[in-house]
N, C-alpha and C positions, 0 to 999 in steps of 0.2 A: 362477544364473538366466540363461536365454538372453535375449539382448537383445530378441528378437522376441516373447517370451512376453507374452500379454495380461494387463494388470493388472486383477484382479478387485476388489481393494479398494485405495483410495487415501485415506489419512487425512492431512490437511494442517493443520499448526499447531493441533492439538487442545488446547484448554485447558478445564479444569474447576475452578471455584472453589466452595468451600463457605463462604459468609461471607467471613472474612478468610483462609481457608486455601486455597492453590492446590495441589490434589492432582495435577493433570496440567498441565504447562507447555509449550505449543507443541510437541507431539510430532507428528512426521511419520513415517508408516509405510506400506509397500506390501506387498501379497501378489499374486503373479502366478499364473497358471494352472499347476497341477502342482507348486507349491512346498509345502514344509513350513517354516514360519517360526516361530522361537521369540522370545518376549518375556521377558527375564529381568531380575533385579534383586533387591536386598534386600527383606525384608519392609517394607511401608510405602512402597515406591517409586512406587506409583500404578498398578501393572499391572492389577489387577482393576477399578479405577475407569475405566481406559482401556477395558477390555472392556465395562463397563456403559454407557459412552457409545456405543460402536460398536453394541451390541445393543439400544439403546433404553430401557434402564432409567433412565439419566440423559440429560438434554438438555444437551449441552456448552455452556459459557459462550461459547466462540467456536471457530472452525475449521470445516473441512469434512470430511464423511464421504461419500465417493463410492463407489458400487458399480457394477460392470459385469457383471450376470448374463449368462451365455452365451446368445447369441441374442436378447438384449433391450437396450433403450436404457440407457445410463449414467444414473444418477440420484443426487441428493443426498438422504441419508436422515436428516439432522439433524432431531430431533423426532419421528421415526417411533416408534410404540409397538412393544414387543417382538413382538407377534403379527404385525405388518406386516413387521418385519424378518425374522422366520422365514418368512413367506410369500414374500418375495423370494428366499430361498434361503441364509440365514445362520443356522446353528443352533449352540447352545453347550451346554456342561456347566458345572457350578459347582464351587467349592472343596469345599463341603459337599454330600454326596449328597442329591439331591432326588427320590427315587423315591416312587411310591405304594406304600408298604410293605405294605399289606394287599390289594393287587391282585396278580395273577399276573405272572410274567415276561412272558408273551405279551401280557397286557392292557397292561402298561406300554409296550411297543413299539407296540401298536395305537393308543394315545393319540397317539403322535407322528405318526400318519398323518392326524390330524384336519384339519390345514391343507391336505391334498391331496384331501379328499373334498367332494362337493357335495350330499349328501343333505339335503333340507329336513326340517323337523319333520313335515310332512304325509307326505313320502316314508317317513320312519322309521316312522310309524304304519301306513300302508297296505302297506309292504314290497313295493313293486312290483319288477319285474325289474331296474331300474337300481340300486335300493337293495341288492338281494341280490348283484348283480354287484360293487358297490363293497365290500361286506362281505367277499366272497370274495377280492377283490384285496388288501384290507387284511390279512387273515389270512395269505395266501400270502406277501406281501412281508415281514410281520413274522417269519414262520418263516425266511425266507431270510436276514434280518438276524441272527437269533439263531444261525443256522448259521455265519455269518461271524465272529461274536464268540465262538463256542465255547460257547453257552449253550442250544442247542436242546433238550438233554436235560432242562433245568430249566423248560421252557415253562409247565408247569402248577403250578410251585412258587410260593409267595408270595415276593415280592421280599425281604421282611425275613429270609427264611431262607437267602439266598445268602451265601457268604463275602464279605468286604469287597471283595476284588479283583474278584470276579464282579459285584458291584453296580456297581462303576466301569465295567465293560465293558457292563453293561446300560444305564447312562446314555448311553454312546456309541451303542449300538444305537438307543435311543429318539431321539436327536438325528439319526441317519442316516435314521430313518424319515420325516423331513420333506423328504427329497430335497434336501439342501443342495448348493450348489456350493462353499461355504466352511464349514468346521467349526472352531469356536473352543473349545479345551479349556483350562479353567482348573485348573491343577495336577492333571492326571489321575493322576499317580503318587503323590499325597499319601497317606501311610499304608500304602503297599504294601510288601511284603517284596521282597527281591532277585529271586526267581523271578517274582513277579507283575509286577515292573517290566520284566523281560526280555520277558515275554509281551506287555505293553503296547507296548513298543518295536516288536515285530514286527507287532502289530495296527495301529498307527498308520501304519506304512510300507505295509502291505497295503491299508488303506483308501485311502490316497492314490493308490496305483498301480491297484488293481483297480476301485475305485469312481470314480476320476478326481475326487476331492474334494481341494481344497487345504486345508491345515491351518495355523491360527495357534494356537500354544499358549503358555501361561504355565507354567513349570515350574522347580522348584528342584533337581531331580536333574540335575546337570551331565553325568553320563555319558550319560543318555538324550538330553539336549539336543544334546550334541556328536555322538552317533551318528546321529541322524536328521534334523537340521536342514540345510536348504540355506543359510539365512541366519539371523542372530541380531541382534536389537535389544536394547540394554541401557538400563535406566532407573535413575535414582537421584534421590531427592527430587523426583519428578514430571517430571524432565527426561530426554530421551534423551541419553546420554553416548557411545554407540558403536553402530556397526552393521557387519556384515561376515560373512564366512564363519566357520565354527567355528574354523578355524586362526587367522584374524585376531583373533577375539575372545579366544581362549585366550592370545594373546601381547600383548594390548592393555594397556599399563600402567594406564590409567584403570580398566579393568574389574578388573584384579588388585587394585588398591587399594580400589575401591568395593565389590566383590562377591565375587570368587573368593578371592584371598589364600591363606593356608595352610589346608589342609583344605577347599577350596572345593567338592570333590565331595560333601561331606556337608551342604552348605548347604541 
């Protein structure tokens, strides 16, 4: 990461307690403009809980979540609801696929545009020029995103009929439809075969470069993580135990002991 790169996300001493259980313990993390940052660790390390705090699903027990949207004022988003976090420009995917299975591929992406439209109920009923213009813009942008993720030929297919890997890419397209400056991907390669994982690897890098979207991802596929990440944070038992470049993380004794070890690429 260049020293002059603008910090888009700054998480400081984030802690999340559930009763007597501390799931995230004083974790500090940053993502700068143009970066692909990975958050790794064993199952149960607190990675998804961390994501849920950052995206408004949970309100953290303590700590600060600061975002610096391009062209806007830095703000603290602790306690913001998920829709407000999305509106600011932070979109996410989930470990388990959460598509609208009985809607078309195109409709799934169009739903992602909802936070960027301003049509009122009255406008939708009267269908004036502004409403029609927004509908056309939504459709055009949705087709553009489907083209980028390689799904445009399936635009009229029901989401449930797509292969597993294609459904994962559709989730990413729907998240991109919100026009994020930061995209949070929670185990995007989970369940994918090697070919699908290679295609995902290329897609994430392409999104970061072509769309100028910074990426924060949780992932267990170490080959993918090491291939595409600028920096990596490692968690264990809710705590951050290491951070650094892929080369530094690969050779870090704490990481090898806690997470990688023998056969780490299959974790």
